[in-house]
C-alpha positions, 0 to 999 in steps of 0.5 A: 619322763613320766611324771608323778602326782600324789593322791590327797584324800580318799577317792569319792565313792558312789555316783552323784546322780541318784538315778545312776546305772546301778539304781536302773539295774537295781530297778530291773532287779525289783521287777524280775523278783516282783513277777516270781512273787506274783507268780507264787502268790497266784498259785496260792489263790488258785489252790484257794479256790478249789474246792476242799473239805471243810476246815481243810485249807489252810492246813493247820487251821486259821493261822495265828498271828502271835508272831506274824503281827509283830514281825509285820510292824518290825518289818515296816518299821525297818523299812521307815528307819531306812527312808529316815536314813535316806532323807538324813543324808540329802540333808548332810547328816552322815550320823542319822545315815548310819544309825538308821541303816544300822537300826534297819539292818538290826531289825531285819535281823529280828525279823528273821529270828522270829520268822525261824520261831514262826516256822518251827510252830508250824504243825505241818512240814514242807511235803504235808500238802500243796498249802504247806509246800507253797507256804515254806516256798514263799516265805523261805524265799522271802527270807532269803531276800531279807538275809540278802537286803540285811547284808546290803545294809550292813555294808552300807552301814560299815561304808557311812560310819567311815564316811564314804557318803555325802549329801551330793554322793549318796547313790548307794544308799538310794539302790540298797534302800530301793531293794529293802522298800521291795523286800519290805513291800512283798512281805504286806502281800504275803503276809496279807495273802497267808494270814489275812485272807484265811482270817476274812474269810476271802476265797480268792 
């Protein structure tokens, strides 16, 4: 005769150990994606050291920071908010977790919108030159990562609002935050390469 048991309450969500298997999987994903961005940025520096007619590199003249600089600050702020959320759940604050993740996701969306405006204002197209191709490929590749990161943060925000995590089980939070911090770090490298090095007169 089969015995039946009644399950009381919800099943726990997430591993107890913050270094769960998913965390290690994300570490290897980050290393892989970082290598791809490193190759792409190397291509820019390779082009930068080649002989160019005066004023032709970068195409369109010196980069404009009107949108790029505020957008960089926005993305850094989103990363700070996600870190604030991480610390919150470690202290048992579910409300702080949901607020921090939600605000981080919202700022990520703002970043994407401003980046689209940045694209629209460029005086060159994808196929105009090697520089323009690299610019749109690198920033577009990064935007795709931001879209994925915003989706992760939105899902984590929803789960957090449902009370799925607590001060013991929150491995998912660290995994999603790790990816988001990586996206932020990559943008800083992209911003320095495409926006600051021409203004500083650096030629790789």
